[in-house]
N, C-alpha and C positions, 0 to 999 in steps of 0.2 A: 496325488496332487493333480488338480485339473489344469486346463490350459491357462486360465486367467491367473491362477497362483504361480504357474511357471513363468508367465509373462512378467509378473511383478518381481519374482525372484531373480530373473535374469535381466531386469531393466538396468540401464546405465544410471538411473536416478534413484537415490536412496529413499526407502520407504520405511516408516516406523509407525507401529500402532501402540498407543498408550492407553492405560486405564484412566478413569476419571481423577485418580490421585497422582498421576504422573509416572506410574510404574510401567515398564516396558512389557508388552504382551507378545509382540511379534515384530520381525524386521527381515528385510531381504539382504542379499550379499553386500550391496552398497551401503545399506543402512548399518550393517555391522561395522563396516570401515568407518563410517561417519561417527558412530558411537565410540570408536576407539580414539578419536581426536577431539570430540566436542562433548561437554558435560550433558548428560541426559536432561538435567533440569533446564538448561538453556534451550534445548530443542523442544521440550514440552512447553515452555513459556512462549517460544516462537509460534508453536501451533495454536495455543490458546489466544494469543494476541491477534492472529490473523484468521480466526475462525468466524464462520457465519453466525449471525445472531440467532438463527433458528436451525433446525435440522437440515442438513444438506451439505453441499460442497462449495467452497469459495476459492477462486484462483486470484493470486496477487502477483503482479510483475514487480520485481525489485532486483537490486544487485547485492549479493551476499557472498562474502569470501569466508570459507572455512578450510583451514589447512592450505593445500595447494589447489583446491577446487573453487571455481566461481559459479554461482547459481544465479539464474535470471528470473526465476519465478518459483512460487510454492503453491501447492494445493493442500488445503486442509478440509477434512470432512468428518462428519459424525451423523449417525442415524439413530442413536440413542444416547442416554446420559452416562453410559458406562465406558464408552470407547471413543477415542479421537485419533484420526490417522493423519500423518504428515508425509508429504512427498516433496522433495526438493528437486528442481529441474536444472540440470547442468547447463552451463552457458554455451551450448552448441547452437543455440537459436538466436544468438545476438543479444544485445542489451540496449537499454535506453542511452541515448547520447546526451550527456550533460555538457554544457559549455564550460570551457576553462574559466576559472574564477577571475582571470585577467580581463575577460570580455563582459563582465557584469557591472551593474551600477547599484549603489546603495539605494534602498527604497523602504518606505513604510508600507507594510502589507495592508494595514487597515485603511490607509488612504486609497490604495489601489482598489480595494474591495468597495469602498464607498463610491468611487468614481463609476465603477461598472454597475453597481446597484442603482445609483441615481440615474444612470443612462437608460436602464431597461426595466426597472421594477418599481415604477412610481405608484402602481396600483396594488402592489403585493405587500402583505403584512410581514415584516422581517423581525425575527427574534435572533439576537446575536449573543454569543458567549465567547468573548475575546480575552485571551491572556495578554493584557496590555503591558505586561512586563517584558514582552518580546520587543527588542529594540529594532532599529533599521538593520537590514541585512541585504546582501548583494543578490540581485535578480536580473534576469533579462526582462526589463520592465515592459517593453513593447510586446514581447511574446506572451508574457503572463497576462497582460491586459487583453490581448486578442483571445486568449483561452477563456478568461472570465466573461468577456463579451459574448462569446459563442455559447457559453453555458447559460448565462442569464437571459440572453435573447431567446433561447429555447424554452426557458422556464417563465417567460414574461406573463403567461396567463395563469400561473399558479396563484392560489389565494393566499398562501403563506409559505414562508421558507424559514428554516432554522440554519444558522451558519455558526460554526465553531472554528476557532483558530487556537492551536495549542502546540506545545512541544511534545512530540510523541516519544514517550519514555522507552528506552531500550532499543531504539531503532537508529540506524545511521545510513548515510549514503556515501559512496566513495567517488571522489573526483580528483583527478591529477594525483593519484596515489595517496590521497589524504581523506580521512573520514570526517564527516560532518553530522551533527545532530539533525533531526528531521522536524521541520515545521509542517504540521498537517492542517489542511483546510478541509472541513467536513461541511457539505451542503446537503440538507435533508428536505425532501419534498415528495408528495405523492406523484409529482410529475417526473421524477428522476428517471423512470423507465424510458423516457424519450431520449435519454443520453446513454443508453446501455451500449451503444456502438462507438462512443467517443474515444478517440485516440490522440496521442500527442507524442512528438518525437523527442521532447525534452523531459517532461514531467511524468512521474509515475501516477497513474489514475486508476482507481478501482470503483466499480459501482456495485452496491449490494444493499438489499433491504431498504430501499428508498433513500439510500445515502450515496453520495459521491465523495470520494476521498482523493485529495491531491497532496502528494508528498514533495516538499521543497527542501533542498539542502540549506542549513542555517550557516551561511558564509558571512562572517563578520568583516 
């Protein structure tokens, strides 16, 4: 066993390698423990849902509780169509700080998006795919608008944007010891690389393959 395999084997973070059909090929010590408390199908689906659209590796920051462990991020990677690897990162590195639901206000996310779009993207062709069945839910309105303004101000010279808002199936966020479904905002543009360093202290943001993803807790 070479040094890199030893490093993975003795990592505090669980690692699991799956086949393309979800069968387990390899795992480290922490991965073996994880498999003893979580169904392999759920872990495989977690990997697939957070994988890059093309060959390579994708890192996503999130809060995930499995058993007695809390994870703050996952890494998913594949170099061919036959294998996909998943590593969960234990929450020794901190996590996103979500406000208490008591500090939030009901808001229509589509109205907030329209405000930011009309402020910054008057010359940009917008294609939208909104799940209009999503009702008002609680947000830090000012903070979310500041984030949207920062994003759209950076993308103001883009010729076109695609924006999607939907409920992300199978995902949840934990706030005040309670889990909430995830409302995901996806913004796609060839200019997205300008935002590859974007960070936010409240919301989970990932940038990958010309897409920016924002995950919001659906707090009614």
